[in-house]
C-alpha positions as CSV (number, residue, x, y, z in Angstrom):
1,X,115.9,101.0,53.0
2,X,113.3,98.5,52.7
3,X,113.3,98.0,56.3
4,X,110.2,98.5,58.6
5,X,109.8,100.0,61.8
6,X,107.7,101.2,64.7
7,X,107.8,103.5,66.7
8,X,106.6,102.9,70.6
9,X,105.8,105.7,73.4
10,X,106.6,105.8,77.1
11,X,103.9,108.8,77.6
12,X,105.0,109.4,81.6
13,X,103.9,112.5,83.5
14,X,107.2,114.4,83.4
15,X,108.8,113.3,79.8
16,X,107.5,111.6,76.8
17,X,110.2,108.8,75.8
18,X,109.9,107.9,72.2
19,X,112.3,105.3,70.1
20,X,112.6,102.9,66.9
21,X,112.3,99.7,67.0
22,X,113.0,97.3,64.1
23,X,111.1,94.6,63.6
24,X,114.2,92.1,66.3
25,X,112.9,94.5,69.1
26,X,116.1,96.2,68.3
27,X,116.1,100.0,69.8
28,X,117.4,101.6,67.7
29,X,117.1,105.0,68.0
30,X,115.8,107.4,70.9
31,X,114.6,110.2,71.8
32,X,113.1,112.9,74.7
33,X,110.5,115.9,75.2
34,X,108.8,117.1,77.9
35,X,105.3,115.8,78.5
36,X,104.0,119.2,79.4
37,X,100.5,118.2,81.7
38,X,99.8,121.8,83.0
39,X,98.7,122.6,79.6
40,X,96.4,120.1,79.0
41,X,95.5,117.0,77.4
42,X,95.5,118.4,73.8
43,X,98.7,119.7,74.3
44,X,100.1,116.7,75.6
45,X,98.7,114.4,72.7
46,X,100.6,117.4,70.5
47,X,103.7,116.4,71.7
48,X,103.2,113.1,70.9
49,X,102.5,113.4,67.2
50,X,105.8,116.2,67.4
51,X,108.0,113.7,69.2
52,X,107.3,110.9,67.3
53,X,107.6,113.0,63.5
54,X,110.8,114.4,64.9
55,X,112.1,111.1,65.5
56,X,111.2,109.6,62.6
57,X,113.0,112.7,60.4
58,X,116.1,112.6,62.4
59,X,116.6,109.2,62.1
60,X,118.0,106.8,59.0
61,X,114.5,106.3,58.3
62,X,111.3,107.2,56.1
63,X,108.0,108.1,57.1
64,X,107.2,105.3,54.1
65,X,108.8,102.9,56.2
66,X,107.0,103.2,60.0
67,X,104.2,100.4,60.0
68,X,102.9,102.0,63.6
69,X,103.5,103.5,66.7
70,X,102.8,101.9,70.5
71,X,101.9,103.9,73.3
72,X,102.3,102.7,76.9
73,X,100.7,104.6,79.9
74,X,100.2,104.2,83.7
75,X,96.9,103.9,83.8
76,X,93.8,102.1,83.1
77,X,93.6,101.8,79.6
78,X,90.7,99.9,77.6
79,X,92.9,98.1,74.8
80,X,90.1,97.6,72.7
81,X,88.4,100.5,71.7
82,X,91.9,102.3,72.4
83,X,90.9,104.3,75.3
84,X,92.9,106.1,78.6
85,X,90.4,105.8,80.7
86,X,92.5,106.8,83.6
87,X,96.2,108.1,83.5
88,X,95.9,110.9,86.3
89,X,99.8,111.1,86.6
90,X,99.3,113.3,82.7
91,X,95.3,114.4,83.7
92,X,93.6,111.5,81.5
93,X,90.5,110.9,81.8
94,X,88.2,108.7,79.3
95,X,90.5,110.3,75.9
96,X,90.1,108.5,72.7
97,X,93.9,108.6,72.4
98,X,93.9,106.0,69.5
99,X,92.4,107.1,66.9
100,X,93.2,111.5,67.6
101,X,96.6,109.7,67.1
102,X,95.6,107.9,63.9
103,X,93.8,110.5,62.8
104,X,96.7,112.8,63.4
105,X,99.4,110.5,61.9
106,X,98.0,108.8,59.2
107,X,99.5,105.4,60.9
108,X,97.9,102.2,62.9
109,X,98.0,103.3,66.5
110,X,97.6,100.9,69.4
111,X,98.3,101.7,73.8
112,X,98.5,99.5,76.8
113,X,99.1,100.5,80.5
114,X,102.8,100.8,81.3
115,X,103.5,97.1,83.2
116,X,101.7,95.1,79.9
117,X,104.3,96.5,77.9
118,X,107.3,96.8,79.7
119,X,106.8,92.7,80.4
120,X,106.2,92.9,76.3
121,X,109.2,94.7,76.2
122,X,111.0,92.3,78.4
123,X,109.6,88.9,76.4
124,X,110.1,90.7,73.1
125,X,114.1,91.8,73.3
126,X,114.8,91.7,76.8
127,X,115.4,88.5,79.3
128,X,112.8,86.5,78.0
129,X,113.8,87.2,73.9
130,X,112.4,83.7,72.8
131,X,110.3,83.1,75.6
132,X,106.4,82.9,74.2
133,X,104.9,81.9,77.9
134,X,106.4,84.1,80.9
135,X,105.5,86.4,83.4
136,X,106.7,89.5,84.7
137,X,107.0,91.6,87.8
138,X,108.2,95.2,87.7
139,X,108.7,96.1,91.6
140,X,109.1,99.8,92.2
141,X,106.9,102.3,95.0
142,X,104.0,99.6,94.0
143,X,104.2,95.8,91.9
144,X,103.4,95.9,88.9
145,X,103.0,92.7,86.3
146,X,102.4,91.2,83.0
147,X,101.5,88.1,81.2
148,X,102.9,87.2,77.9
149,X,101.4,83.9,76.3
150,X,101.7,82.7,73.1
151,X,103.8,85.6,72.5
152,X,101.2,88.1,73.5
153,X,100.4,90.1,76.1
154,X,97.9,88.4,77.7
155,X,94.4,91.0,78.4
156,X,91.8,89.7,80.2
157,X,88.3,90.1,79.4
158,X,88.0,93.4,80.5
159,X,91.7,94.5,79.6
160,X,93.0,94.2,83.9
161,X,94.4,90.7,83.6
162,X,98.4,91.0,84.9
163,X,97.8,92.5,88.4
164,X,100.1,90.6,89.9
165,X,100.7,93.4,93.3
166,X,97.1,92.7,94.1
167,X,97.4,88.6,94.5
168,X,96.5,88.2,98.4
169,X,99.4,86.3,99.4
170,X,99.6,87.4,103.1
171,X,97.5,86.0,105.7
172,X,94.8,87.8,107.4
173,X,96.6,88.3,111.0
174,X,99.5,90.1,109.4
175,X,98.0,91.4,106.1
176,X,97.6,94.9,106.4
177,X,95.4,97.4,103.8
178,X,96.6,97.7,99.9
179,X,96.3,101.1,98.0
180,X,94.1,98.8,96.2
181,X,91.2,98.2,99.0
182,X,91.9,94.7,99.7
183,X,93.9,93.0,102.2
184,X,97.2,91.0,101.8
185,X,98.3,92.1,98.3
186,X,101.8,91.2,97.2
187,X,101.9,95.0,96.5
188,X,101.9,95.4,100.4
189,X,105.9,93.9,101.6
190,X,107.2,93.2,98.2
191,X,107.2,96.8,96.6
192,X,109.5,99.4,97.8
193,X,106.8,101.0,99.6
194,X,106.0,98.1,101.3
195,X,109.9,97.1,102.1
196,X,110.9,100.7,103.9
197,X,107.1,100.7,105.6
198,X,108.2,97.2,107.6
199,X,112.0,99.0,108.3
200,X,110.4,101.7,109.5
201,X,107.9,99.5,111.6
202,X,111.4,97.6,113.1
203,X,112.7,101.0,114.0
204,X,110.0,102.5,115.9
205,X,109.1,99.1,117.5
206,X,112.6,99.9,118.9
207,X,114.3,97.1,117.0
208,X,118.0,96.4,117.5
209,X,119.4,97.4,113.7
210,X,121.4,100.0,112.2
211,X,118.3,101.0,110.0
212,X,117.3,103.3,113.0
213,X,120.6,105.7,111.9
214,X,119.8,106.1,108.7
215,X,118.2,109.3,108.0
216,X,115.5,108.6,105.1
217,X,115.4,104.7,104.8
218,X,114.9,103.5,101.3
219,X,114.9,99.7,99.9
220,X,118.1,99.8,99.0
221,X,119.4,100.6,102.7
222,X,117.6,97.9,103.9
223,X,119.1,96.0,101.4
224,X,122.7,97.4,101.9
225,X,121.8,96.5,105.8
226,X,120.9,92.9,105.2
227,X,123.8,92.2,103.1
228,X,125.9,93.2,105.7
229,X,124.6,91.2,108.1
230,X,121.9,93.3,109.6
231,X,119.5,90.9,111.3
232,X,116.1,92.8,111.2
233,X,116.9,93.9,107.6
234,X,117.7,90.0,106.4
235,X,114.4,89.2,107.6
236,X,112.4,92.3,105.9
237,X,114.1,91.1,102.4
238,X,113.2,87.5,103.1
239,X,109.6,88.3,103.9
240,X,109.3,90.9,100.8
241,X,111.0,87.7,98.8
242,X,108.5,84.9,100.5
243,X,105.0,86.5,99.6
244,X,106.7,87.3,96.0
245,X,107.8,83.9,95.6
246,X,104.8,82.6,97.1
247,X,102.7,84.6,94.1
248,X,104.7,83.0,91.7
249,X,103.7,79.6,93.1
250,X,100.2,80.6,92.7
251,X,101.0,81.7,89.1
252,X,102.5,79.1,88.0
253,X,99.9,76.9,89.0
254,X,97.3,78.1,87.1
255,X,99.2,80.2,84.0
256,X,102.9,77.4,84.0
257,X,104.8,79.5,82.3
258,X,108.8,79.0,81.5
259,X,110.7,82.4,82.9
260,X,109.4,84.5,86.1
261,X,110.9,88.2,85.2
262,X,111.6,90.3,88.1
263,X,112.5,94.4,87.2
264,X,112.3,97.7,88.4
265,X,114.3,99.1,91.5
266,X,113.6,96.7,93.7
267,X,115.2,93.9,91.0
268,X,118.6,95.1,91.5
269,X,119.2,94.1,95.2
270,X,120.5,91.2,93.4
271,X,121.3,88.0,95.0
272,X,120.1,88.5,98.8
273,X,116.5,89.3,96.9
274,X,116.2,86.6,93.9
275,X,117.9,83.9,96.1
276,X,115.5,83.2,98.1
277,X,112.8,84.6,95.8
278,X,114.1,81.1,94.1
279,X,114.3,78.6,97.0
280,X,110.5,79.8,98.8
281,X,109.1,78.9,94.3
282,X,111.0,76.0,95.3
283,X,109.6,75.3,98.3
284,X,105.5,76.6,97.0
285,X,105.9,75.0,93.6
286,X,104.8,71.0,92.5
287,X,107.9,69.8,90.7
288,X,106.1,69.7,87.6
289,X,105.3,72.9,87.3
290,X,108.6,74.0,88.4
291,X,111.1,72.6,86.0
292,X,112.8,74.2,84.0
293,X,111.4,77.1,85.5
294,X,113.9,79.7,85.4
295,X,113.3,83.3,87.3
296,X,115.9,86.2,86.3
297,X,116.2,89.8,85.9
298,X,114.8,92.3,84.3
299,X,118.2,93.5,81.1
300,X,116.3,96.8,79.5
301,X,115.9,98.9,82.2
302,X,113.9,101.8,81.4
303,X,114.1,101.1,78.4
304,X,111.6,98.1,78.6
305,X,108.5,100.5,78.3
306,X,109.8,102.2,74.5
307,X,110.1,98.2,73.4
308,X,107.1,96.6,74.6
309,X,104.9,99.7,72.7
310,X,106.4,99.5,69.8
311,X,105.6,95.7,70.1
312,X,102.6,96.2,70.2
313,X,102.2,96.5,66.8
314,X,103.8,92.9,66.1
315,X,103.1,91.0,69.6
316,X,99.4,92.1,70.3
């Protein structure tokens, strides 16, 4: 075989997921093993090396066909120097992971944060395949983001570009403080955490809602109640969608992407979320900036991080 392959690593606090991609971004083979954070940094890095070697060894490909390894991690990364500055969930602080892995593997290594690699995965082989300019939102516990410009991740001067969850969109009188310390961020209303908080606030106020009968409210329960006609739940969903759409209008005015891709658990809400986001975007965005722009659900799911990490070798 002469085909070149690329290995992506999704470095999580519980598990390390690795996958082999071809040059088209097709995920050919996957493997998963424990991170073992409790055993320290050296063990985690040794596990990355072990899993990369293992997946290539058990695949139809040879080590010589491996062009390089990309890794995505939840945390702050210095992409240019290949350093994980701070990743609390794996206990990394100022770890020069690129140089360490390059020495151990004898292959080129690139790193980036998890939101950027997920965005790259979707742009390379998911919902944004064939699109050079797109913006990706990941709606989960928080709101992550990634900017793909001219087919590559846009980093910004300090590598912090794409923090879409921290675009301030909520008016001062309605705003609450975000985990980042600032007020009115998208993350406070459009994340699963924000949706759950708004639902709990409604229940505590005594609003007439079926959510008062739910023992442990999750975002899914809020969306299900909204779909069933619960007015309070629908108001919460529309608020989350409004500020998400408002942030997209602001981003469109600066970047003019061809596509917005929404992933993460909250994206599974479906049309009740997407229809409202699209309507708000159309209302708040000047016509020339919205013409031809699509707002779509991500398609790669949990594989986006692996695929995007592999794509770092080709598209970053």
